[in-house]
Backbone and ligand atoms as CSV (ligand in chain L), in Angstrom:
chain,resi,resn,atom,element,x,y,z
A,1,MET,N,N,110.007,106.273,80.337
A,1,MET,CA,C,109.459,105.076,79.682
A,1,MET,C,C,108.007,104.895,80.142
A,2,GLU,N,N,107.240,104.444,79.215
A,2,GLU,CA,C,105.804,104.267,79.535
A,2,GLU,C,C,105.588,103.096,80.510
A,3,ARG,N,N,104.722,103.333,81.446
A,3,ARG,CA,C,104.426,102.272,82.409
A,3,ARG,C,C,102.974,101.836,82.292
A,4,CYS,N,N,102.754,100.590,82.550
A,4,CYS,CA,C,101.366,100.116,82.498
A,4,CYS,C,C,100.730,100.365,83.823
A,5,SER,N,N,99.438,100.043,83.957
A,5,SER,CA,C,98.727,100.354,85.173
A,5,SER,C,C,99.204,99.526,86.353
A,6,LEU,N,N,100.031,98.541,86.109
A,6,LEU,CA,C,100.613,97.778,87.212
A,6,LEU,C,C,101.932,98.347,87.630
A,7,GLY,N,N,102.398,99.398,86.916
A,7,GLY,CA,C,103.659,100.033,87.286
A,7,GLY,C,C,104.844,99.359,86.634
A,8,LEU,N,N,104.606,98.443,85.735
A,8,LEU,CA,C,105.717,97.833,85.036
A,8,LEU,C,C,105.940,98.560,83.727
A,9,ASN,N,N,107.189,98.771,83.364
A,9,ASN,CA,C,107.379,99.330,82.047
A,9,ASN,C,C,107.494,98.189,81.023
A,10,MET,N,N,107.549,98.555,79.770
A,10,MET,CA,C,107.465,97.534,78.720
A,10,MET,C,C,108.600,96.503,78.797
A,11,LEU,N,N,109.781,96.947,79.170
A,11,LEU,CA,C,110.910,96.023,79.244
A,11,LEU,C,C,110.712,95.028,80.400
A,12,GLU,N,N,110.307,95.576,81.525
A,12,GLU,CA,C,110.074,94.697,82.653
A,12,GLU,C,C,109.008,93.690,82.349
A,13,MET,N,N,107.997,94.115,81.578
A,13,MET,CA,C,106.915,93.206,81.267
A,13,MET,C,C,107.421,92.060,80.416
A,14,ASN,N,N,108.312,92.354,79.474
A,14,ASN,CA,C,108.830,91.281,78.614
A,14,ASN,C,C,109.725,90.350,79.382
A,15,ASP,N,N,110.382,90.874,80.434
A,15,ASP,CA,C,111.277,90.043,81.226
A,15,ASP,C,C,110.586,89.223,82.281
A,16,CYS,N,N,109.514,89.760,82.771
A,16,CYS,CA,C,108.851,89.134,83.901
A,16,CYS,C,C,108.406,87.722,83.549
A,17,LYS,N,N,108.794,86.779,84.396
A,17,LYS,CA,C,108.488,85.366,84.062
A,17,LYS,C,C,107.001,85.096,84.217
A,18,HIS,N,N,106.278,85.949,84.923
A,18,HIS,CA,C,104.860,85.737,85.068
A,18,HIS,C,C,104.092,86.337,83.895
A,19,PHE,N,N,104.781,87.134,83.138
A,19,PHE,CA,C,104.108,87.845,82.076
A,19,PHE,C,C,104.226,87.106,80.755
A,20,ARG,N,N,103.109,86.736,80.237
A,20,ARG,CA,C,103.143,85.957,78.994
A,20,ARG,C,C,102.541,86.768,77.876
A,21,TYR,N,N,103.240,87.838,77.605
A,21,TYR,CA,C,102.781,88.789,76.615
A,21,TYR,C,C,102.385,88.123,75.300
A,22,ASN,N,N,103.241,87.197,74.857
A,22,ASN,CA,C,103.005,86.572,73.578
A,22,ASN,C,C,101.740,85.711,73.541
A,23,GLU,N,N,101.309,85.345,74.736
A,23,GLU,CA,C,100.092,84.516,74.776
A,23,GLU,C,C,98.837,85.344,74.527
A,24,ILE,N,N,98.961,86.652,74.673
A,24,ILE,CA,C,97.812,87.488,74.394
A,24,ILE,C,C,97.576,87.549,72.897
A,25,LYS,N,N,98.682,87.422,72.179
A,25,LYS,CA,C,98.640,87.514,70.728
A,25,LYS,C,C,98.662,86.129,70.089
A,26,LYS,N,N,97.885,85.947,69.098
A,26,LYS,CA,C,97.995,84.713,68.294
A,26,LYS,C,C,98.722,85.121,67.028
A,27,GLY,N,N,98.987,84.149,66.186
A,27,GLY,CA,C,99.585,84.482,64.887
A,27,GLY,C,C,98.643,85.307,64.039
A,28,SER,N,N,99.117,85.895,63.027
A,28,SER,CA,C,98.366,86.621,62.007
A,28,SER,C,C,97.347,87.604,62.551
A,29,GLY,N,N,97.710,88.274,63.632
A,29,GLY,CA,C,96.901,89.355,64.132
A,29,GLY,C,C,95.635,88.952,64.845
A,30,GLU,N,N,95.408,87.678,64.976
A,30,GLU,CA,C,94.237,87.225,65.701
A,30,GLU,C,C,94.421,87.472,67.192
A,31,LYS,N,N,93.378,87.927,67.878
A,31,LYS,CA,C,93.546,88.282,69.290
A,31,LYS,C,C,92.963,87.230,70.167
A,32,LYS,N,N,93.532,87.167,71.390
A,32,LYS,CA,C,93.009,86.239,72.403
A,32,LYS,C,C,92.219,86.982,73.450
A,33,LEU,N,N,92.102,88.281,73.293
A,33,LEU,CA,C,91.367,89.080,74.241
A,33,LEU,C,C,90.212,89.769,73.511
A,34,HIS,N,N,89.031,89.620,74.022
A,34,HIS,CA,C,87.879,90.148,73.339
A,34,HIS,C,C,87.111,91.103,74.277
A,35,LYS,N,N,86.762,92.248,73.725
A,35,LYS,CA,C,85.952,93.185,74.459
A,35,LYS,C,C,84.507,93.037,73.969
A,36,LEU,N,N,83.612,92.651,74.842
A,36,LEU,CA,C,82.259,92.354,74.423
A,36,LEU,C,C,81.311,93.431,74.944
A,37,TYR,N,N,80.677,94.106,74.004
A,37,TYR,CA,C,79.725,95.158,74.368
A,37,TYR,C,C,78.312,94.600,74.531
A,38,LEU,N,N,77.735,94.780,75.686
A,38,LEU,CA,C,76.340,94.417,75.866
A,38,LEU,C,C,75.486,95.626,75.472
A,39,THR,N,N,75.836,96.773,75.986
A,39,THR,CA,C,75.257,98.033,75.543
A,39,THR,C,C,76.462,98.955,75.377
A,40,GLU,N,N,76.204,100.208,75.061
A,40,GLU,CA,C,77.309,101.119,74.839
A,40,GLU,C,C,78.245,101.214,76.034
A,41,ASP,N,N,77.657,101.205,77.241
A,41,ASP,CA,C,78.535,101.372,78.399
A,41,ASP,C,C,78.577,100.143,79.322
A,42,MET,N,N,78.028,99.044,78.859
A,42,MET,CA,C,78.161,97.804,79.577
A,42,MET,C,C,79.081,96.860,78.814
A,43,VAL,N,N,80.207,96.592,79.411
A,43,VAL,CA,C,81.224,95.824,78.707
A,43,VAL,C,C,81.709,94.636,79.538
A,44,LEU,N,N,81.904,93.519,78.876
A,44,LEU,CA,C,82.545,92.374,79.489
A,44,LEU,C,C,83.798,92.090,78.687
A,45,TRP,N,N,84.763,91.441,79.315
A,45,TRP,CA,C,85.944,91.004,78.612
A,45,TRP,C,C,86.041,89.501,78.633
A,46,GLU,N,N,86.571,88.966,77.572
A,46,GLU,CA,C,86.726,87.526,77.500
A,46,GLU,C,C,88.167,87.225,77.149
A,47,VAL,N,N,88.829,86.379,77.948
A,47,VAL,CA,C,90.201,85.987,77.670
A,47,VAL,C,C,90.219,84.513,77.286
A,48,GLU,N,N,90.890,84.200,76.229
A,48,GLU,CA,C,91.023,82.798,75.820
A,48,GLU,C,C,92.103,82.103,76.657
A,49,GLY,N,N,91.690,81.169,77.484
A,49,GLY,CA,C,92.668,80.409,78.267
A,49,GLY,C,C,93.106,79.179,77.516
A,50,ARG,N,N,93.910,78.353,78.172
A,50,ARG,CA,C,94.411,77.149,77.499
A,50,ARG,C,C,93.309,76.171,77.186
A,51,SER,N,N,92.420,75.964,78.183
A,51,SER,CA,C,91.368,74.965,77.933
A,51,SER,C,C,89.989,75.535,77.760
A,52,ARG,N,N,89.804,76.811,78.191
A,52,ARG,CA,C,88.506,77.404,78.011
A,52,ARG,C,C,88.671,78.945,78.098
A,53,ASN,N,N,87.562,79.650,77.882
A,53,ASN,CA,C,87.620,81.089,77.943
A,53,ASN,C,C,87.083,81.571,79.279
A,54,TYR,N,N,87.600,82.700,79.717
A,54,TYR,CA,C,87.154,83.248,81.000
A,54,TYR,C,C,86.598,84.655,80.818
A,55,ILE,N,N,85.508,84.884,81.550
A,55,ILE,CA,C,84.885,86.211,81.526
A,55,ILE,C,C,85.521,87.081,82.607
A,56,ILE,N,N,85.784,88.298,82.252
A,56,ILE,CA,C,86.405,89.250,83.169
A,56,ILE,C,C,85.549,90.509,83.249
A,57,ILE,N,N,85.391,91.022,84.444
A,57,ILE,CA,C,84.621,92.251,84.618
A,57,ILE,C,C,85.551,93.327,85.108
A,58,GLU,N,N,85.630,94.370,84.346
A,58,GLU,CA,C,86.558,95.484,84.619
A,58,GLU,C,C,87.940,94.917,84.970
A,59,ASP,N,N,88.586,95.533,85.971
A,59,ASP,CA,C,89.885,94.959,86.371
A,59,ASP,C,C,89.724,94.217,87.679
A,60,ASN,N,N,88.477,93.843,87.984
A,60,ASN,CA,C,88.172,93.386,89.341
A,60,ASN,C,C,87.760,91.968,89.513
A,61,PHE,N,N,87.373,91.310,88.420
A,61,PHE,CA,C,86.825,89.986,88.603
A,61,PHE,C,C,87.176,89.072,87.425
A,62,CYS,N,N,87.579,87.851,87.761
A,62,CYS,CA,C,87.748,86.810,86.755
A,62,CYS,C,C,87.048,85.572,87.276
A,63,GLU,N,N,86.493,84.805,86.377
A,63,GLU,CA,C,85.721,83.651,86.839
A,63,GLU,C,C,86.565,82.392,87.055
A,64,CYS,N,N,87.876,82.454,86.867
A,64,CYS,CA,C,88.690,81.270,87.009
A,64,CYS,C,C,88.857,80.827,88.440
A,65,THR,N,N,89.260,79.580,88.634
A,65,THR,CA,C,89.446,79.038,89.974
A,65,THR,C,C,90.550,79.721,90.738
A,66,ASP,N,N,91.617,80.022,90.004
A,66,ASP,CA,C,92.737,80.713,90.616
A,66,ASP,C,C,92.308,82.001,91.282
A,67,PHE,N,N,91.457,82.746,90.575
A,67,PHE,CA,C,90.956,84.023,91.105
A,67,PHE,C,C,90.076,83.772,92.355
A,68,GLN,N,N,89.171,82.813,92.237
A,68,GLN,CA,C,88.269,82.525,93.375
A,68,GLN,C,C,89.053,82.107,94.625
A,69,VAL,N,N,90.051,81.214,94.421
A,69,VAL,CA,C,90.735,80.634,95.549
A,69,VAL,C,C,91.851,81.543,96.080
A,70,ARG,N,N,92.736,81.937,95.213
A,70,ARG,CA,C,93.935,82.639,95.706
A,70,ARG,C,C,93.789,84.134,95.808
A,71,VAL,N,N,92.874,84.712,95.033
A,71,VAL,CA,C,92.691,86.158,95.120
A,71,VAL,C,C,91.579,86.492,96.117
A,72,LEU,N,N,90.397,85.930,95.910
A,72,LEU,CA,C,89.257,86.218,96.792
A,72,LEU,C,C,89.376,85.428,98.107
A,73,GLY,N,N,89.717,84.163,98.025
A,73,GLY,CA,C,89.706,83.289,99.188
A,73,GLY,C,C,90.866,83.551,100.117
A,74,ARG,N,N,92.077,83.233,99.649
A,74,ARG,CA,C,93.209,83.298,100.547
A,74,ARG,C,C,93.922,84.671,100.510
A,75,GLU,N,N,93.517,85.503,99.589
A,75,GLU,CA,C,94.137,86.818,99.431
A,75,GLU,C,C,95.660,86.700,99.290
A,76,GLU,N,N,96.118,85.687,98.567
A,76,GLU,CA,C,97.550,85.508,98.339
A,76,GLU,C,C,98.094,86.468,97.288
A,77,LYS,N,N,97.210,86.857,96.393
A,77,LYS,CA,C,97.659,87.788,95.361
A,77,LYS,C,C,96.453,88.631,94.909
A,78,SER,N,N,96.727,89.636,94.105
A,78,SER,CA,C,95.630,90.535,93.787
A,78,SER,C,C,95.108,90.318,92.365
A,79,LEU,N,N,95.810,89.495,91.588
A,79,LEU,CA,C,95.359,89.277,90.195
A,79,LEU,C,C,95.614,87.838,89.805
A,80,CYS,N,N,94.794,87.340,88.905
A,80,CYS,CA,C,95.126,86.055,88.267
A,80,CYS,C,C,95.754,86.389,86.897
A,81,TYR,N,N,96.246,85.382,86.274
A,81,TYR,CA,C,96.884,85.585,84.977
A,81,TYR,C,C,95.981,86.225,83.929
A,82,HIS,N,N,94.694,85.848,83.963
A,82,HIS,CA,C,93.754,86.369,82.966
A,82,HIS,C,C,93.535,87.857,83.132
A,83,LEU,N,N,93.425,88.266,84.407
A,83,LEU,CA,C,93.229,89.717,84.680
A,83,LEU,C,C,94.475,90.508,84.256
A,84,LEU,N,N,95.618,89.935,84.516
A,84,LEU,CA,C,96.870,90.573,84.124
A,84,LEU,C,C,96.890,90.698,82.576
A,85,ALA,N,N,96.549,89.626,81.913
A,85,ALA,CA,C,96.501,89.626,80.443
A,85,ALA,C,C,95.506,90.655,79.922
A,86,LYS,N,N,94.390,90.813,80.618
A,86,LYS,CA,C,93.354,91.749,80.198
A,86,LYS,C,C,93.862,93.206,80.366
A,87,ILE,N,N,94.459,93.474,81.532
A,87,ILE,CA,C,94.928,94.836,81.823
A,87,ILE,C,C,96.021,95.246,80.828
A,88,ILE,N,N,96.924,94.322,80.574
A,88,ILE,CA,C,98.024,94.629,79.640
A,88,ILE,C,C,97.511,94.680,78.208
A,89,GLY,N,N,96.674,93.725,77.855
A,89,GLY,CA,C,96.143,93.653,76.520
A,89,GLY,C,C,95.315,94.891,76.181
A,90,GLU,N,N,94.566,95.374,77.151
A,90,GLU,CA,C,93.781,96.566,76.941
A,90,GLU,C,C,94.694,97.773,76.716
A,91,LYS,N,N,95.714,97.844,77.556
A,91,LYS,CA,C,96.695,98.918,77.462
A,91,LYS,C,C,97.391,98.941,76.117
A,92,LEU,N,N,97.777,97.758,75.640
A,92,LEU,CA,C,98.534,97.652,74.382
A,92,LEU,C,C,97.580,97.497,73.155
A,93,GLU,N,N,96.299,97.573,73.440
A,93,GLU,CA,C,95.284,97.444,72.386
A,93,GLU,C,C,95.395,96.139,71.604
A,94,LEU,N,N,95.671,95.082,72.322
A,94,LEU,CA,C,95.731,93.762,71.717
A,94,LEU,C,C,94.419,93.007,71.921
A,95,PHE,N,N,93.340,93.643,71.516
A,95,PHE,CA,C,92.050,92.972,71.673
A,95,PHE,C,C,91.166,93.328,70.487
A,96,ASP,N,N,90.143,92.534,70.293
A,96,ASP,CA,C,89.158,92.935,69.305
A,96,ASP,C,C,87.808,93.205,70.014
A,97,SER,N,N,86.962,93.934,69.389
A,97,SER,CA,C,85.710,94.335,70.013
A,97,SER,C,C,84.540,93.698,69.269
A,98,LYS,N,N,83.516,93.380,70.014
A,98,LYS,CA,C,82.389,92.730,69.423
A,98,LYS,C,C,81.128,93.108,70.200
A,99,GLU,N,N,80.031,93.328,69.495
A,99,GLU,CA,C,78.766,93.527,70.184
A,99,GLU,C,C,78.103,92.235,70.442
A,100,LEU,N,N,77.686,92.032,71.682
A,100,LEU,CA,C,76.994,90.805,72.018
A,100,LEU,C,C,75.496,91.010,71.872
A,101,THR,N,N,74.869,90.119,71.191
A,101,THR,CA,C,73.387,90.177,71.106
A,101,THR,C,C,72.867,89.587,72.414
A,102,ASP,N,N,71.582,89.845,72.705
A,102,ASP,CA,C,70.967,89.312,73.919
A,102,ASP,C,C,71.071,87.788,73.902
A,103,GLU,N,N,70.903,87.224,72.729
A,103,GLU,CA,C,70.959,85.781,72.577
A,103,GLU,C,C,72.344,85.226,72.966
A,104,GLU,N,N,73.356,85.852,72.435
A,104,GLU,CA,C,74.724,85.409,72.735
A,104,GLU,C,C,75.033,85.578,74.230
A,105,TYR,N,N,74.512,86.659,74.803
A,105,TYR,CA,C,74.716,86.898,76.223
A,105,TYR,C,C,74.050,85.809,77.062
A,106,ASP,N,N,72.807,85.483,76.683
A,106,ASP,CA,C,72.085,84.430,77.376
A,106,ASP,C,C,72.823,83.096,77.275
A,107,LYS,N,N,73.311,82.823,76.102
A,107,LYS,CA,C,74.038,81.577,75.875
A,107,LYS,C,C,75.277,81.490,76.755
A,108,MET,N,N,75.956,82.612,76.816
A,108,MET,CA,C,77.202,82.677,77.586
A,108,MET,C,C,76.895,82.437,79.067
A,109,LEU,N,N,75.826,83.011,79.566
A,109,LEU,CA,C,75.449,82.809,80.968
A,109,LEU,C,C,75.022,81.388,81.191
A,110,GLU,N,N,74.216,80.868,80.250
A,110,GLU,CA,C,73.715,79.490,80.410
A,110,GLU,C,C,74.862,78.494,80.496
A,111,SER,N,N,75.858,78.678,79.656
A,111,SER,CA,C,76.960,77.735,79.611
A,111,SER,C,C,77.755,77.741,80.916
A,112,ARG,N,N,77.497,78.755,81.781
A,112,ARG,CA,C,78.242,78.868,83.025
A,112,ARG,C,C,77.454,78.467,84.249
A,113,MET,N,N,76.205,78.047,84.035
A,113,MET,CA,C,75.395,77.701,85.205
A,113,MET,C,C,75.454,76.230,85.492
L,1,ZN,ZN,ZN,91.551,84.277,85.867
């Protein structure tokens, strides 16, 4: 059986109470995970959260509080929910891709300062 990069197979992922596979998908094929190209090889990921969107860099960084506090700060766990959603969503190709213009990139950064 195929395993994801976390070592879970598809059945385990559907069973896992921490795994909210259906939340990665919206109705009618709309995606909650976006791959944003700055240049051909510079990529950011954006995950739509409940109240706002979070930027993710590779499999290593999420800007949410959970990641800052429990992953980086207390080292209680190695992933936040958004990173998990990104890793699985990428694997299952449940994302859409978009090229970011410099303007959109600036706006995105500005909104976070
Ligand atoms: Zn997060």
